[in-house]
TITINU-248975 format. One record per residue: residue in one letter; x, y, z of N, C-alpha, C in turn. Coordinates in steps of 0.1 Angstrom, whole numbers. Example, Ala and Ser with C-alpha at 12.3 -4.5 7.8 and 13.67 -1.06 7.14 Angstrom:
2
  aa   n.c1   n.c2   n.c3  ca.c1  ca.c2  ca.c3   c.c1   c.c2   c.c3
   A    132    -57     78    123    -45     78    132    -33     78
   S    128    -22     71    137    -11     71    129      0     79
This chain:
151
  aa   n.c1   n.c2   n.c3  ca.c1  ca.c2  ca.c3   c.c1   c.c2   c.c3
   M      8    -12      0      0      0      0      9     13      0
   R     20     12      7     28     24      8     34     28     -6
   L     38     18    -13     44     20    -26     33     26    -36
   V     21     21    -35     10     26    -43      7     40    -40
   K      6     43    -27      4     57    -22     15     66    -27
   A     27     62    -25     39     71    -30     38     73    -45
   T     35     63    -52     35     64    -67     23     73    -71
   V     12     71    -66      0     80    -69      3     94    -66
   D      9     97    -54     12    110    -50     22    116    -60
   Q     32    108    -64     42    113    -73     36    117    -87
   L     27    108    -92     20    111   -104     11    124   -103
   V      4    125    -92     -4    137    -90      5    150    -90
   K     16    149    -82     26    160    -81     31    164    -95
   E     34    155   -104     39    158   -117     28    161   -127
   G     15    160   -123      4    164   -132      1    153   -142
   E      6    141   -140      3    130   -149    -10    123   -145
   A    -16    116   -155    -28    109   -153    -26     97   -144
   V    -34     95   -134    -33     84   -125    -41     72   -131
   T    -34     63   -136    -40     50   -142    -33     39   -135
   I    -39     27   -136    -32     15   -131    -19     13   -138
   E    -19     14   -151     -7     12   -159      4     22   -155
   A      0     35   -153     10     45   -149     15     41   -135
   I      7     36   -126     12     32   -113     22     21   -114
   C     19     11   -122     28      0   -124     41      4   -130
   R     41     13   -140     53     18   -146     62     26   -136
   R     55     36   -130     62     45   -121     67     38   -108
   S     59     29   -103     63     22    -90     77     15    -92
   V     80     10   -104     93      3   -106    104     13   -103
   Q    102     26   -108    113     36   -106    114     40    -91
   I    103     40    -84    103     45    -70    107     34    -61
   D    104     21    -64    107     10    -55    122      8    -53
   A    127      7    -41    141      5    -38    146     -8    -44
   E    138    -18    -44    142    -31    -50    140    -32    -65
   G    133    -22    -70    131    -22    -85    120    -31    -90
   R    112    -37    -81    101    -46    -85     88    -39    -89
   G     85    -29    -81     73    -21    -84     60    -29    -80
   V     49    -24    -85     36    -30    -81     29    -35    -94
   K     23    -47    -92     16    -53   -103      1    -48   -103
   K     -5    -49   -115    -19    -45   -116    -28    -52   -106
   S    -26    -65   -105    -35    -73    -96    -34    -69    -82
   A    -22    -64    -78    -20    -60    -64    -28    -47    -61
   V    -29    -38    -71    -37    -26    -69    -52    -30    -69
   L    -56    -39    -77    -70    -42    -78    -75    -50    -66
   E    -66    -59    -61    -71    -68    -50    -69    -62    -36
   N    -60    -52    -34    -58    -46    -21    -69    -34    -20
   E    -78    -36    -11    -89    -26    -10    -84    -12     -8
   E    -74    -10      1    -69      3      4    -62      9     -8
   A    -54      1    -14    -47      6    -26    -56     10    -37
   H    -67      1    -39    -76      4    -50    -84     16    -47
   A    -88     18    -34    -96     30    -30    -87     43    -32
   Y    -75     42    -29    -66     54    -31    -64     57    -46
   Y    -63     46    -54    -62     48    -68    -75     55    -73
   R    -87     50    -69   -100     55    -74   -101     69    -70
   A    -97     73    -58    -98     87    -53    -90     97    -62
   H    -79     92    -68    -71    101    -75    -71    100    -90
   S    -79     90    -95    -79     87   -109    -90     95   -116
   V    -87    104   -125    -97    111   -132   -105    102   -142
   S    -97     93   -148   -104     84   -158   -113     75   -151
   Y   -110     70   -139   -119     61   -132   -132     68   -128
   R   -131     80   -123   -143     88   -120   -151     91   -132
   A   -145     94   -143   -152     97   -155   -160     85   -160
   T   -154     74   -160   -160     61   -164   -172     58   -155
   A   -170     60   -142   -181     57   -132   -193     66   -135
   A   -190     79   -138   -200     89   -141   -208     85   -153
   R   -201     80   -164   -208     76   -176   -217     64   -173
   K   -213     55   -165   -221     44   -162   -233     48   -154
   R   -232     57   -145   -244     62   -138   -254     69   -147
   I   -249     77   -156   -257     85   -165   -264     75   -174
   G   -257     64   -179   -263     54   -187   -275     47   -180
   K   -273     44   -167   -283     37   -160   -296     45   -158
   V   -294     58   -155   -305     67   -154   -312     69   -167
   A   -305     70   -178   -312     71   -191   -319     58   -194
   K   -314     47   -191   -320     34   -194   -333     33   -187
   T   -333     37   -174   -345     36   -166   -356     45   -171
   S   -353     57   -175   -364     66   -180   -369     62   -194
   V   -361     55   -202   -365     50   -215   -376     40   -214
   Q   -376     32   -203   -385     21   -202   -399     25   -197
   A   -402     38   -198   -415     43   -194   -426     41   -205
   H   -425     30   -212   -435     28   -223   -446     20   -217
   P   -458     20   -224   -469     13   -219   -466     -2   -218
   L   -472     -9   -209   -470    -23   -207   -476    -31   -218
   R   -468    -39   -225   -473    -48   -235   -467    -62   -232
   I   -475    -70   -225   -470    -83   -220   -477    -94   -228
   D   -470   -102   -235   -475   -113   -242   -476   -125   -233
   P   -488   -130   -232   -490   -141   -223   -483   -154   -227
   H   -478   -155   -239   -471   -166   -244   -456   -163   -246
   R   -451   -154   -238   -437   -150   -239   -428   -161   -233
   D   -415   -159   -237   -405   -168   -232   -401   -164   -218
   V   -406   -171   -208   -404   -167   -194   -389   -167   -190
   D   -381   -177   -195   -367   -177   -192   -360   -165   -196
   R   -363   -160   -208   -357   -148   -214   -361   -136   -205
   V   -373   -135   -201   -378   -124   -193   -371   -124   -179
   R   -369   -136   -174   -362   -138   -161   -348   -133   -162
   Y   -341   -137   -173   -328   -133   -175   -327   -118   -177
   R   -336   -112   -184   -336    -97   -185   -338    -90   -172
   Y   -347    -95   -163   -348    -89   -150   -336    -91   -141
   L   -329   -102   -143   -317   -105   -135   -306    -95   -139
   Q   -306    -90   -151   -296    -81   -156   -299    -66   -152
   M   -311    -64   -146   -314    -50   -142   -309    -47   -128
   T   -307    -34   -126   -303    -30   -112   -315    -29   -104
   K   -313    -28    -91   -324    -26    -82   -333    -14    -85
   P   -328     -2    -87   -336      9    -91   -344      6   -104
   E   -339     -1   -113   -346     -4   -126   -357    -13   -123
   I   -355    -23   -114   -365    -33   -111   -376    -26   -103
   V   -373    -17    -94   -383     -9    -86   -391     -1    -95
   E   -385      6   -105   -392     14   -115   -402      5   -123
   R   -398     -7   -127   -406    -16   -135   -418    -21   -126
   L   -415    -24   -114   -426    -29   -105   -436    -18   -102
   L   -432     -5   -101   -441      6    -99   -450      8   -112
   Q   -444      6   -124   -451      7   -136   -462     -4   -137
   V   -458    -16   -133   -468    -28   -134   -479    -26   -123
   E   -475    -21   -111   -486    -19   -101   -495     -8   -106
   H   -490      3   -112   -499     13   -117   -508      8   -128
   A   -503      1   -137   -511     -5   -148   -522    -15   -142
   Y   -518    -22   -132   -527    -32   -126   -539    -24   -119
   A   -535    -13   -112   -546     -5   -105   -555      1   -115
   E   -550      6   -126   -559     12   -137   -568      1   -143
   L   -563    -11   -145   -571    -21   -150   -582    -26   -141
   A   -579    -27   -128   -589    -30   -118   -600    -20   -117
   E   -596     -7   -118   -605      4   -118   -614      3   -130
   Q   -609      1   -142   -616      0   -154   -626    -12   -153
   Q   -621    -23   -148   -630    -35   -146   -642    -32   -137
   A   -640    -25   -126   -650    -21   -117   -661    -12   -124
   R   -656     -2   -132   -665      6   -139   -674     -2   -149
   L   -667    -11   -156   -675    -19   -166   -685    -28   -159
   Q   -681    -34   -148   -691    -42   -141   -703    -34   -136
   F   -701    -22   -131   -712    -14   -126   -721    -10   -138
   A   -715     -6   -149   -722     -3   -161   -731    -15   -166
   W   -725    -26   -166   -732    -38   -170   -743    -41   -160
   L   -741    -40   -147   -752    -42   -138   -763    -32   -139
   E   -760    -20   -142   -771    -10   -144   -779    -13   -157
   K   -773    -17   -167   -780    -21   -179   -789    -33   -176
   E   -784    -43   -169   -791    -55   -165   -804    -51   -157
   E   -802    -42   -148   -813    -38   -139   -824    -31   -147
   T   -820    -22   -157   -830    -15   -165   -838    -25   -173
   V   -831    -36   -178   -838    -46   -186   -848    -53   -177
   R   -844    -57   -165   -852    -64   -156   -864    -56   -151
   D   -862    -43   -149   -873    -34   -144   -884    -32   -155
   D   -879    -29   -168   -888    -26   -179   -893    -39   -186
   G   -886    -49   -184   -890    -62   -191   -886    -61   -206
   I   -880    -50   -210   -876    -48   -224   -861    -44   -224
   P   -854    -49   -233   -839    -45   -234   -838    -30   -234
   A   -828    -25   -227   -825    -11   -225   -824     -4   -239
   S   -818    -10   -249   -816     -3   -262   -830     -1   -269
   I   -839    -10   -268   -852     -9   -274   -860      1   -266
   S   -860      0   -253   -868      9   -244   -864     23   -246
   T   -851     27   -248   -847     41   -251   -852     45   -264
   A   -852     36   -274   -857     40   -287   -871     43   -287
   M   -879     35   -279   -894     37   -279   -897     50   -272
   K   -890     54   -262   -893     67   -255   -891     79   -263
   E   -882     78   -273   -879     90   -282   -890     91   -292
């Protein structure tokens, strides 16, 4: 960890880009034994990797691009639900497993909203159907014919 910290500090001091490759190259020059640091050592040592991430402009830029991509992907999926009852369930399961938690939460909220709208629509249709049935029962004549006769 000390060699990684010293190398990163040296790169920053000289205004050079802090990359894993630069750390590996420069650490050989700084190391008294001339061995330097290997890429796997930086990646596997949590402290060294955290220090590298904190000083690496390219690492932060890549992380920011990934975050922006995830936000954009989540908002793109705001399309109406079209679910085929005969779809390939394994493929759908795989697609869900590839999603992040926020993407899954967004999808679940969309499905819950669509379900609530359908339940509301079903209730309205049932009440309308019952009203028509009652008018037929009360008049003894179908509602469509009864309305035509009154006009």
